[in-house]
C-alpha positions as CSV (number, residue, x, y, z in Angstrom):
1,M,0.0,0.0,0.0
2,R,2.8,2.4,0.9
3,L,4.6,1.8,-2.5
4,L,1.3,2.5,-4.3
5,L,0.9,5.7,-2.4
6,L,4.4,6.8,-3.4
7,I,3.7,6.2,-7.0
8,A,0.4,8.0,-6.9
9,L,2.1,11.1,-5.4
10,G,4.9,11.0,-7.9
11,L,7.5,10.5,-5.3
12,V,11.0,9.1,-5.9
13,A,13.4,7.8,-3.4
14,V,17.2,8.0,-4.1
15,Q,20.0,7.6,-1.6
16,G,22.7,10.3,-1.7
17,Q,26.5,9.6,-1.6
18,D,29.6,11.5,-0.7
19,D,32.4,9.0,-0.6
20,Q,34.6,11.1,-2.9
21,W,35.2,14.8,-2.8
22,W,33.5,15.5,-6.1
23,Q,30.2,13.6,-5.5
24,T,28.6,16.4,-3.6
25,A,30.9,19.2,-4.8
26,V,29.9,22.6,-6.2
27,F,31.5,23.1,-9.6
28,Y,31.8,26.6,-10.9
29,Q,32.3,27.3,-14.6
30,I,34.7,30.2,-15.3
31,Y,34.5,31.6,-18.8
32,P,38.0,33.2,-18.7
33,R,37.4,35.9,-21.4
34,S,34.6,37.3,-19.4
35,F,35.5,36.7,-15.8
36,M,38.2,39.4,-14.9
37,D,40.6,41.5,-17.0
38,S,43.8,42.3,-15.1
39,N,45.7,44.3,-17.8
40,G,43.1,46.5,-19.4
41,D,43.0,45.0,-22.8
42,G,39.2,44.2,-22.5
43,I,39.8,40.4,-22.3
44,G,39.7,38.3,-19.1
45,D,42.9,36.5,-18.2
46,L,44.6,34.2,-15.7
47,Q,45.8,37.0,-13.4
48,G,42.3,38.3,-13.4
49,I,41.0,34.9,-12.2
50,I,43.7,34.8,-9.5
51,S,42.6,38.2,-8.3
52,R,39.0,37.0,-7.9
53,L,39.5,33.5,-6.5
54,D,38.5,34.9,-3.1
55,H,35.0,35.3,-4.5
56,L,34.8,31.6,-5.3
57,K,36.0,30.9,-1.7
58,D,33.4,33.2,-0.3
59,A,30.7,31.6,-2.5
60,G,31.5,28.2,-1.2
61,V,32.8,26.7,-4.5
62,T,34.6,23.3,-4.4
63,A,36.1,23.3,-7.9
64,A,36.4,25.7,-10.8
65,W,36.2,24.5,-14.4
66,L,38.0,26.8,-16.8
67,S,36.7,27.1,-20.4
68,P,39.7,26.7,-22.8
69,I,42.8,28.8,-22.1
70,Y,45.1,26.9,-24.6
71,K,47.0,28.5,-27.4
72,S,44.4,29.3,-30.1
73,P,43.6,31.6,-33.0
74,Q,40.3,32.2,-31.1
75,V,38.1,31.4,-34.1
76,D,35.7,29.7,-31.6
77,S,36.7,31.4,-28.4
78,G,39.5,28.9,-27.7
79,Y,37.8,25.7,-28.7
80,D,40.1,25.7,-31.7
81,I,43.4,24.7,-30.1
82,S,46.7,25.1,-31.8
83,D,48.8,23.9,-28.9
84,Y,47.4,21.7,-26.1
85,R,50.4,22.4,-23.9
86,A,50.6,26.2,-24.1
87,I,48.6,29.1,-22.8
88,Q,47.0,31.6,-25.1
89,D,48.9,34.9,-24.9
90,E,45.8,36.9,-24.2
91,Y,45.3,34.9,-21.0
92,G,48.8,35.0,-19.8
93,T,51.7,32.6,-19.4
94,M,52.4,29.1,-18.0
95,E,53.9,30.9,-15.0
96,D,50.5,32.6,-14.5
97,F,48.8,29.2,-14.7
98,D,51.2,27.8,-12.1
99,A,50.4,30.8,-9.9
100,L,46.7,30.1,-10.4
101,I,47.1,26.5,-9.3
102,A,49.1,27.5,-6.2
103,K,46.5,30.2,-5.2
104,A,43.6,27.8,-5.8
105,N,45.2,25.1,-3.7
106,E,45.8,27.6,-0.9
107,L,42.1,28.5,-0.9
108,G,41.0,24.8,-1.1
109,I,39.6,25.2,-4.7
110,K,40.3,22.5,-7.2
111,I,41.0,23.5,-10.8
112,I,39.4,21.6,-13.7
113,M,40.5,22.1,-17.3
114,D,38.4,22.0,-20.4
115,M,39.6,19.3,-22.9
116,V,38.6,19.4,-26.6
117,P,39.5,16.1,-28.2
118,N,37.2,16.1,-31.2
119,H,39.1,18.7,-33.2
120,S,42.1,20.9,-33.1
121,S,42.8,24.2,-34.8
122,D,43.9,24.1,-38.5
123,Q,47.0,25.9,-37.2
124,H,48.0,23.0,-35.0
125,E,51.3,21.4,-35.9
126,W,49.6,18.1,-36.3
127,F,47.4,19.5,-39.1
128,Y,50.3,21.0,-41.0
129,L,52.1,17.6,-40.8
130,S,49.0,15.7,-41.8
131,E,48.0,18.0,-44.6
132,N,51.5,17.6,-46.1
133,R,51.4,13.8,-45.7
134,T,54.3,13.8,-43.3
135,E,55.2,10.2,-42.4
136,G,53.5,9.1,-39.2
137,Y,50.9,11.9,-39.4
138,E,49.0,11.0,-42.6
139,D,45.9,9.8,-40.7
140,Y,45.8,12.2,-37.7
141,Y,42.7,13.8,-39.2
142,V,39.7,12.6,-41.2
143,W,40.6,12.8,-44.9
144,K,38.5,11.6,-47.8
145,D,38.4,11.9,-51.6
146,G,35.4,13.6,-53.2
147,P,33.1,11.5,-55.4
148,E,35.3,10.3,-58.3
149,G,38.1,12.6,-57.0
150,S,35.9,15.8,-57.3
151,I,37.3,19.0,-55.9
152,Q,33.9,20.7,-56.1
153,E,31.7,18.1,-54.5
154,P,32.4,16.9,-50.9
155,P,32.6,13.2,-49.9
156,N,29.0,13.2,-48.5
157,N,26.2,15.4,-47.3
158,W,27.3,15.8,-43.7
159,L,26.7,19.3,-42.2
160,S,28.7,21.3,-39.7
161,V,27.2,22.2,-36.3
162,F,28.2,25.8,-37.4
163,K,26.2,25.5,-40.7
164,Y,27.1,24.4,-44.3
165,S,29.1,21.4,-45.4
166,A,31.2,19.6,-42.8
167,W,34.0,19.1,-45.4
168,K,36.7,21.5,-46.6
169,Y,38.9,20.8,-49.6
170,S,42.7,21.1,-49.2
171,S,44.6,22.0,-52.4
172,I,47.8,21.0,-50.6
173,R,46.8,17.5,-49.8
174,E,44.2,17.3,-52.6
175,Q,41.7,15.7,-50.3
176,W,38.8,16.9,-48.2
177,Y,39.0,17.1,-44.4
178,L,36.1,16.7,-42.0
179,H,35.2,19.6,-39.7
180,Q,32.0,19.1,-37.6
181,F,32.4,22.6,-36.3
182,A,34.2,25.6,-37.9
183,V,36.2,25.2,-41.1
184,E,39.3,26.1,-39.0
185,Q,38.5,23.1,-36.6
186,P,39.5,19.9,-38.4
187,D,38.3,16.7,-36.8
188,L,41.0,14.4,-35.3
189,N,40.9,10.8,-36.4
190,F,40.4,8.6,-33.4
191,E,40.5,5.5,-35.5
192,N,44.2,6.1,-35.3
193,P,45.5,4.9,-31.9
194,K,48.4,7.4,-32.1
195,V,45.8,10.2,-31.9
196,V,44.3,8.6,-28.8
197,Q,47.7,8.4,-27.2
198,E,48.4,12.0,-28.0
199,I,45.3,13.1,-26.1
200,L,46.2,10.9,-23.1
201,D,49.6,12.4,-23.1
202,V,48.0,15.9,-23.0
203,L,45.8,14.8,-20.0
204,K,49.0,13.6,-18.1
205,F,50.7,16.9,-18.9
206,W,48.0,19.0,-17.1
207,L,47.4,16.5,-14.3
208,D,51.1,16.7,-13.5
209,K,50.7,20.5,-13.5
210,G,48.1,20.1,-10.7
211,V,44.7,20.1,-12.2
212,Y,42.0,17.8,-10.7
213,G,40.3,16.7,-13.8
214,F,38.7,17.6,-17.1
215,R,35.5,18.7,-18.6
216,V,35.5,16.9,-22.0
217,D,33.9,18.9,-24.8
218,A,31.5,17.8,-27.6
219,V,32.0,14.1,-26.9
220,P,29.3,12.8,-29.2
221,H,31.2,14.1,-32.2
222,I,34.5,12.3,-31.5
223,G,33.9,9.3,-33.8
224,E,32.0,8.9,-37.1
225,S,30.8,6.0,-39.2
226,Q,33.6,4.6,-41.3
227,G,31.1,4.0,-44.1
228,F,30.7,7.8,-44.5
229,E,27.1,7.3,-45.5
230,D,24.9,10.3,-46.4
231,E,22.7,11.3,-43.5
232,P,18.9,11.4,-43.9
233,K,16.9,14.7,-43.9
234,S,15.2,15.5,-40.6
235,G,12.1,17.0,-42.0
236,Y,12.1,19.6,-39.2
237,P,10.0,22.6,-40.2
238,G,11.6,26.0,-40.8
239,V,15.2,24.7,-40.9
240,A,17.4,25.8,-43.9
241,E,19.2,23.2,-45.9
242,Y,22.6,24.5,-44.7
243,E,21.7,24.2,-41.0
244,H,22.9,21.3,-38.9
245,D,19.3,20.3,-37.9
246,Y,18.4,19.8,-41.6
247,L,19.8,16.3,-41.2
248,L,19.4,13.4,-38.8
249,H,22.9,12.6,-37.5
250,W,22.9,8.9,-37.7
251,Y,26.5,8.6,-38.7
252,T,28.2,11.5,-36.9
253,H,26.7,11.6,-33.4
254,S,27.2,9.2,-30.5
255,M,29.0,6.6,-32.5
256,P,30.6,3.6,-30.7
257,K,34.1,5.0,-31.2
258,S,33.1,8.2,-29.3
259,Y,32.2,6.1,-26.2
260,D,35.3,3.9,-26.6
261,V,37.6,7.0,-26.5
262,I,36.0,8.3,-23.3
263,Y,36.2,4.8,-21.7
264,Q,40.0,4.8,-22.6
265,M,40.4,8.3,-21.0
266,R,38.6,7.0,-17.9
267,A,40.9,4.0,-17.7
268,F,43.9,6.3,-18.0
269,L,42.6,8.5,-15.1
270,D,42.0,5.4,-13.0
271,E,45.5,4.3,-13.6
272,Y,46.8,7.8,-12.7
273,N,44.8,7.7,-9.5
274,S,45.9,4.2,-8.6
275,V,49.6,5.1,-8.3
276,R,48.8,8.1,-6.1
277,P,47.0,6.6,-3.1
278,G,45.9,9.1,-0.5
279,Q,45.5,11.9,-3.0
280,D,42.1,13.3,-4.0
281,E,40.7,11.6,-7.1
282,R,41.2,13.1,-10.5
283,I,38.0,13.1,-12.5
284,M,36.4,13.5,-15.9
285,M,33.0,15.0,-16.8
286,T,31.6,14.9,-20.3
287,E,29.4,17.3,-22.4
288,A,26.9,15.6,-24.6
289,Y,23.6,16.9,-25.9
290,A,21.7,13.7,-26.7
291,N,18.7,11.7,-25.8
292,I,18.6,10.2,-22.3
293,T,19.7,6.7,-23.4
294,A,22.7,7.9,-25.4
295,T,23.6,10.3,-22.6
296,M,23.7,7.6,-19.9
297,W,26.2,5.5,-21.9
298,W,28.8,8.2,-21.1
299,Y,28.8,6.9,-17.6
300,G,30.1,3.6,-18.9
301,D,28.9,0.2,-20.0
302,E,28.7,-3.3,-18.4
303,E,32.5,-3.8,-18.8
304,R,34.1,-0.3,-18.6
305,D,33.6,2.9,-16.7
306,G,33.2,6.2,-18.5
307,A,32.8,9.7,-17.2
308,H,32.6,10.2,-13.4
309,F,29.5,12.1,-14.4
310,T,28.1,13.3,-17.7
311,F,26.5,16.7,-17.7
312,N,22.7,16.7,-17.0
313,F,21.1,19.2,-19.3
314,Q,17.5,18.3,-18.3
315,F,16.9,21.8,-16.8
316,I,18.3,23.8,-19.7
317,P,15.0,23.9,-21.7
318,L,13.1,25.2,-18.6
319,N,11.6,28.6,-19.1
320,Q,9.1,31.1,-17.7
321,D,6.2,28.8,-18.5
322,S,7.7,25.7,-16.9
323,T,5.8,24.2,-14.0
324,A,6.6,22.3,-10.8
325,G,5.4,19.1,-12.6
326,D,7.9,19.7,-15.4
327,I,10.7,19.8,-12.8
328,V,9.5,16.6,-11.2
329,D,9.4,14.9,-14.7
330,K,13.0,16.1,-15.5
331,V,14.4,14.9,-12.2
332,N,12.6,11.5,-12.4
333,E,13.8,11.0,-16.0
334,W,17.4,11.5,-15.1
335,L,17.3,9.4,-11.9
336,D,15.3,6.6,-13.4
337,N,17.8,6.2,-16.3
338,M,21.0,6.8,-14.4
339,P,23.0,3.5,-13.9
340,D,23.2,2.1,-10.4
341,G,26.1,3.4,-8.3
342,K,26.6,6.5,-10.4
343,T,26.5,10.1,-9.3
344,A,23.9,12.6,-10.5
345,N,24.6,16.3,-11.3
346,W,22.3,19.3,-11.9
347,V,22.9,22.2,-14.3
348,V,20.7,25.2,-15.1
349,G,23.0,27.1,-17.4
350,N,26.4,27.3,-19.3
351,H,28.2,29.3,-21.9
352,D,26.1,27.7,-24.7
353,N,22.6,28.6,-23.5
354,H,20.7,31.6,-22.4
355,R,21.2,32.5,-18.8
356,L,18.8,31.2,-16.2
357,A,17.7,34.7,-15.1
358,S,16.7,35.4,-18.7
359,R,14.9,32.1,-19.2
360,V,12.7,31.8,-16.1
361,H,10.6,34.2,-14.1
362,P,13.0,36.7,-12.4
363,L,11.6,35.9,-9.0
364,N,12.2,32.1,-9.5
365,V,16.0,32.3,-9.9
366,D,16.6,31.7,-6.2
367,G,14.3,28.7,-6.2
368,Y,16.2,27.2,-9.1
369,N,19.5,27.7,-7.4
370,M,18.1,26.1,-4.3
371,L,16.8,23.2,-6.4
372,V,20.3,22.5,-7.8
373,H,21.8,22.4,-4.3
374,M,19.0,20.3,-2.8
375,L,19.2,17.4,-5.2
376,P,21.6,14.5,-4.6
377,G,25.0,14.7,-6.3
378,V,27.0,17.5,-8.0
379,A,25.8,21.1,-8.2
380,V,27.1,23.1,-11.2
381,T,27.1,26.9,-11.4
382,F,27.9,29.0,-14.4
383,Q,29.6,32.2,-13.5
384,G,27.0,34.8,-12.7
385,E,24.2,32.5,-11.6
386,E,25.1,33.2,-8.0
387,I,24.0,36.8,-8.5
388,A,21.1,36.0,-10.9
389,M,23.0,37.7,-13.8
390,P,20.9,38.0,-16.9
391,N,21.9,37.9,-20.6
392,G,23.8,40.8,-22.0
393,K,22.9,42.7,-25.1
394,V,25.1,42.0,-28.2
395,T,24.5,43.2,-31.8
396,W,25.4,41.3,-35.0
397,E,28.3,43.7,-35.5
398,Q,29.6,43.0,-32.0
399,G,29.2,39.3,-32.1
400,H,31.9,36.7,-32.0
401,D,30.1,33.3,-31.9
402,P,30.8,31.5,-35.2
403,S,27.6,29.4,-34.9
404,A,25.7,32.7,-35.4
405,C,28.1,34.9,-37.4
406,N,28.3,32.2,-40.1
407,G,24.5,32.6,-40.7
408,R,22.2,35.4,-41.5
409,P,22.1,38.7,-39.5
410,E,18.3,38.2,-39.0
411,D,19.0,34.9,-37.3
412,F,21.6,36.3,-34.9
413,D,19.3,36.9,-31.9
414,R,17.9,33.4,-32.2
415,V,21.1,31.4,-32.4
416,S,24.0,33.5,-30.9
417,R,25.7,32.3,-27.8
418,D,27.3,35.7,-27.2
419,F,24.5,36.9,-24.9
420,E,25.3,34.5,-22.1
421,R,29.1,35.2,-22.5
422,T,29.1,38.9,-21.6
423,P,31.5,40.0,-18.8
424,F,30.8,39.4,-15.1
425,H,29.2,42.1,-13.0
426,W,31.6,42.8,-10.2
427,D,30.4,46.2,-9.1
428,D,28.8,49.4,-10.5
429,T,32.1,51.1,-11.7
430,K,33.3,51.3,-15.3
431,N,32.6,48.0,-17.2
432,A,31.1,46.5,-14.1
433,G,34.6,46.3,-12.6
434,F,35.5,43.7,-15.2
435,S,38.0,45.9,-17.1
436,T,39.5,49.4,-17.3
437,A,39.4,49.2,-21.2
438,D,37.4,51.6,-23.2
439,E,36.1,48.6,-25.2
440,T,35.7,45.0,-24.0
441,W,35.7,41.9,-26.2
442,L,31.9,41.7,-25.7
443,P,30.0,44.6,-24.4
444,V,29.2,44.8,-20.7
445,S,25.5,44.7,-20.1
446,E,24.0,48.0,-18.8
447,K,22.1,45.8,-16.3
448,Y,25.2,45.7,-14.2
449,H,24.2,49.0,-12.5
450,E,21.5,47.1,-10.6
451,N,22.8,43.6,-10.8
452,N,26.3,43.3,-9.4
453,L,28.2,41.3,-6.8
454,A,29.2,44.3,-4.7
455,K,25.7,45.5,-4.3
456,Q,24.4,42.1,-3.4
457,K,27.1,41.7,-0.7
458,T,25.5,44.6,1.2
459,E,21.9,43.5,0.9
460,E,20.3,41.4,3.6
461,N,18.6,38.7,1.4
462,S,20.2,39.0,-2.0
463,H,20.7,36.3,-4.6
464,F,24.4,36.0,-3.5
465,K,23.6,35.8,0.2
466,I,21.1,33.0,-0.5
467,Y,23.7,31.3,-2.7
468,Q,26.3,31.5,0.1
469,S,23.8,30.0,2.5
470,L,23.1,27.1,0.1
471,T,26.7,26.1,-0.3
472,A,27.5,26.4,3.4
473,F,24.5,24.3,4.3
474,R,25.5,21.6,1.8
475,K,28.9,21.3,3.5
476,E,27.5,21.1,7.0
477,S,24.4,18.9,6.4
478,T,25.1,15.2,6.4
479,T,21.4,14.7,5.6
480,L,21.7,16.9,2.5
481,R,24.8,15.0,1.3
482,Q,23.7,11.4,2.1
483,G,19.9,11.5,2.6
484,N,17.2,9.8,0.6
485,L,15.3,12.0,-1.9
486,K,11.6,12.3,-2.1
487,L,10.0,14.6,-4.7
488,T,6.5,15.6,-5.7
489,N,4.4,18.6,-6.6
490,Q,1.1,20.2,-5.5
491,H,-0.1,21.9,-8.6
492,N,2.7,24.5,-9.2
493,V,4.5,24.0,-5.9
494,L,7.5,21.7,-5.9
495,L,8.0,19.8,-2.6
496,L,11.2,17.9,-1.9
497,T,12.7,16.3,1.1
498,R,16.1,14.7,1.9
499,N,15.9,12.5,5.0
500,L,18.5,10.5,7.0
501,N,17.2,8.6,10.0
502,K,15.0,11.1,11.8
503,D,16.5,14.2,10.3
504,H,14.7,15.9,7.3
505,V,15.6,18.8,5.0
506,V,12.6,20.2,3.3
507,F,12.4,22.4,0.1
508,L,9.3,24.1,-1.1
509,F,9.2,26.2,-4.3
510,N,6.1,28.0,-5.6
511,L,6.7,28.6,-9.3
512,G,3.4,30.4,-9.8
513,D,2.1,33.8,-9.2
514,D,-0.6,33.0,-6.5
515,S,-0.1,32.2,-2.9
516,V,-0.6,28.6,-2.0
517,T,-1.4,26.8,1.3
518,V,0.7,23.7,1.8
519,D,0.2,20.9,4.3
520,L,3.4,18.8,4.5
521,N,1.5,15.9,6.1
522,D,-0.4,15.5,2.8
523,H,2.9,14.6,1.1
524,F,5.5,13.4,3.6
525,D,5.6,11.4,6.8
526,D,7.3,12.2,10.1
527,I,7.7,16.0,9.6
528,E,6.4,17.4,12.8
529,N,8.1,20.9,12.8
530,L,10.0,23.0,10.4
531,N,12.7,25.5,11.0
532,V,13.2,27.7,8.0
533,I,16.9,28.3,7.5
534,I,17.0,29.7,3.9
535,S,14.3,31.6,2.1
536,S,13.8,33.9,-0.9
537,N,10.9,36.3,-0.6
538,Y,9.2,34.3,2.1
539,E,7.8,36.7,4.7
540,N,6.9,34.5,7.7
541,D,8.9,33.8,10.8
542,R,11.9,31.5,10.3
543,K,10.3,28.9,12.6
544,L,6.9,27.7,11.4
545,A,4.5,26.7,14.2
546,S,2.5,24.4,12.0
547,V,3.6,22.2,9.1
548,N,0.0,21.7,7.9
549,N,-0.8,25.3,7.1
550,I,2.2,26.9,5.4
551,Q,1.3,30.0,3.4
552,L,3.7,30.1,0.5
553,P,3.5,33.3,-1.6
554,G,3.9,33.3,-5.3
555,H,7.5,32.6,-6.5
556,A,8.6,32.0,-2.9
557,A,11.2,29.3,-2.1
558,L,12.4,28.0,1.3
559,I,14.5,25.4,2.8
560,G,13.9,24.1,6.3
561,T,15.0,21.4,8.7
562,S,13.0,19.0,10.8
563,T,13.8,16.3,13.4
564,S,11.1,13.7,14.1
565,Q,10.6,12.1,17.5
């Protein structure tokens, strides 16, 4: 009878875990170009990050993931790497990186590097050698002849993520090379074991420098069908024939080779950890936009482990119209499909998607930040989410994103990723305290006058103060780290508990406009009292006298603790 009741209420029960440092960590994504500029050139850099690491400490961050800082022509903001073992001049020097590691270690913050294995820059030495058929490098990239040797018609109909054909003809080699992203980003050939070893050697280089792991970019694109078949049309309405979504990517997305490479990388990390007993585990997290089944395979298969966790993008589509029921469905889908023994993670934004504060109702941002920290597993924060920073304003002329700039100006607002990449709002001085330059690489949003960290540090119940409370509570609460999860909704109110023995942590989040009365006894057992410890715009006393008559205003969110007798 009890099991049937749980199902009827839409409840799920999941045990938390915190055996390893990363399993309940708060990961913070730094987009270096937009975080802090130390030298006045309008571009963020490593010394800028060092100067602001105290903010991450104050915010309660466990580990900081850096978007690419490698040597690069910057065609795609550093995701086009010309040297995997060097720092881009705009960001600083290797000495600056060493100083960053030292300062982060001093503050107890672990540094995570972005790794981009699918492609390099066309200015990488490997590409020059391969294009010229240098012995040993002939097959470092994916080279194919055109039909009957054509130099006008590509080998097949594959399309780039950044629009138009995924093939570029080289007059030097007299063959076509594959580029699933920008023309300047040729795909490495992971059918060649030498290429796999090159990437493993790069991992070791940075691990030896002191990083604690890697976020691996665009993993579904690593391998492709060796039959090089044409891909079928998607039939999606309103999609131009040169756009990536014009085709179904049966032969270029989530291929077996892609998983194999990630499993090899995990085996390498496990070996690296095994010879360093007593040290904190070095880890890998993967980025994959795919259906739920294909996404879960990045965790591993029956024989091999994969990523320590693969990014959970279930919340990315949520918007102003999303309901509490939508959240329950998203959480359930992830947990129901996640392999046994693996660790969940929760993401509400990143450098490729509009910011949370610009997608959802402005008054619901605190509730979403609470949600990410209340759920079992890893919490991920994109820089600025801790202050509810919204999208910036960028015009076609100011844009840098190749996925948008390669298309039509009239499509820029719809597809550009520049809006979520504008500089961080530190204070209300020039350029939001990001830079002393007269012009920054992307314009600083005028919204910084009202939305900035310095202002929120002085306010009693600001977004940042709430965020600090969340991270501090995660660290101190064993129940929140290890407790069972139960989740349901009452119309547009999300109700969530984490319980361990007789201790409970309760989260209530009203996504709607109207005030709602909540009786916790209608949804959960053994909650006899509630001490509210964190709240957004909740007006009542911190200690609630009755759990069966909680008045929850529209867009209010709260976290409370309870101990049953």
